[in-house]
N, C-alpha and C positions, 0 to 999 in steps of 0.2 A: 658216943660209942655206937657204931652201926653193926648189926648182924646180918649177913645174907647167906643163902643157901643155894646151891647149883647141882645139876646132874647132867652127866655125859655118857654117851656110849663109849664102851671100852673093850678091851680083850679080855683075856684070861686074868685071874687074880694076880696082883704084884707077888713078888717072891718073898718079900720080907716087910719089916718094918723099920722106920727111921725117923729122925728129927734132924732137919736142916736149918741153920741160922739160929739167931737169937733175936728176942724182941728187946731192942734198945738202940739208941742213937739213929731212929729213922730206919730201922730194919724190921725184918719179920722173922717169924719161925714157921716152918711147914713140918706138920706131924703127918706122916703117912704110913697107912696099913693096908693090907690085902682087902679087897672089897669084894662084893658078889660079882660073879663072871657077868661081862657085859656091861658092867655100869660103874662109873666113878661119880661118887659124891663129893661135894666140896662145901665146907662150913667156913665161911670168912668172918672174923671179928676184926674191926679196924677202928682205929682212933679217929679216922678222918671221915665225917659224914658227908653224903651226897655224891658219892663216886660210884654208885650202882652201875650205870651204864659202861664206866671204865672198866670195872671188875668183869663185867659180863663179856665185853669185847676181848679183853685179855685172856680170860679162861677159855673163851670160845677157840681163840688162836693157838693157845697151848695144848688144850685137852679135847677140843671139838672134833677133829678128825677120826677119833676112835682107835688110833693105832697104838696107844699108850696101855699098859696093864690096867686092870680094874683096881680101884682102891678107894679107901675113905681117907679123905685129906681135910685136915684142920689147919687154917692158915690164921695166925694171930699177927696183926700187922700194926705198926707204929708209924705209918706214913711212908713206907718204902715206895720207890719208883716202880713203874711197870717193868722195867729191865731187871730189877732185883727180884721182883716177884717171879717172874719167868725162870730166872736163874735158879732160885731156891726150889721151885717145883721141879725142874729138870735135875737138879742135884739130889733131891729127895729120891726119885725114881732111880737114879744111878747109885746111890748108896744102899738102898733097899736090895737091889740086884747084887750088889758086891757082898753085902751081908749074907745073903742066901747062898751065894756061891761059895763064901768062906765057912758056911755051916753055922752062923750065929745070927742073933737078931739084938738090935739095940732097943731098949724101952722106948 
């Protein structure tokens, strides 16, 4: 089990909170909640050791430009591929925005 933490520049805080995905069958879950303005933090817990460089590269591509809302993100991984990781992060941001627009939040 490996744990990693990352931080990225971001915009204004995300509008809501959400959970995307489940930890089972080689998948992962992404928990997202609003963060401090200008900063996104990511905590990754993965069952696959030794992929720190891969996580760094992937998260820099997804979150590095600073164009996404500020958030606190927790990723619980069970060996998901980089494509699934990216999809779940994007899904979490979309669902958080939809929840906010609908006037509710999911835990």
